[in-house]
C-alpha positions in Angstrom: 112.3 184.7 158.0 111.6 180.7 158.0 114.6 178.2 158.8 115.1 175.7 155.5 115.4 172.7 158.1 111.5 172.4 159.1 110.8 172.5 155.5 112.8 169.2 154.6 110.6 168.0 157.7 107.8 168.8 155.8 108.8 167.0 153.0 109.9 163.6 154.8 106.2 163.8 156.4 104.8 164.3 153.3 106.9 161.2 151.9 106.6 158.9 155.1 102.7 159.2 154.4 102.6 158.8 151.1 105.1 155.9 151.3 102.6 153.8 154.0 99.9 154.2 151.6 102.2 152.6 148.9 103.4 150.5 151.1 99.5 149.2 152.7 98.5 149.0 148.9 100.8 147.0 147.5 100.3 144.7 150.4 97.3 144.5 150.2 97.2 143.3 146.6 100.0 141.2 146.5 100.2 139.4 149.9 97.5 139.8 152.0 95.5 136.7 150.9 98.3 134.6 151.6 97.6 135.7 155.1 94.9 135.4 157.4 92.5 138.5 158.3 94.7 138.6 162.2 98.3 138.4 160.2 96.9 141.7 158.5 95.6 143.0 161.0 98.8 142.9 162.8 100.7 143.9 159.8 98.5 147.1 159.3 99.2 147.9 163.1 103.2 147.5 162.9 103.4 149.4 160.2 101.6 152.0 161.9 103.9 151.6 164.9 106.9 151.9 162.3 105.5 155.2 160.4 104.8 156.7 164.0 108.0 156.4 165.2 109.8 157.3 162.1 108.0 160.7 162.0 108.3 161.0 166.3 112.0 160.5 165.3 111.6 163.4 163.0 109.9 166.3 164.7 111.2 165.9 168.2 114.3 167.1 167.8 113.4 170.3 166.1 110.2 170.6 169.2 113.1 170.1 171.6 114.4 173.6 170.1 111.5 175.3 170.2 110.3 177.8 173.5 
């Protein structure tokens, strides 16, 4: 029997990925031109770090419960 909790994590992961893509598109459309290339690369890297940290925080508790 499938538990409901991992499905919520899957939906949250999908929403996280889509939210990150939306943030990136809005950043590139509205703000990227006012910053240098290095600053835009920094924003991209920081956004990846933040999304990865949130995804890890979502999935580690579930993984720790697995045998």
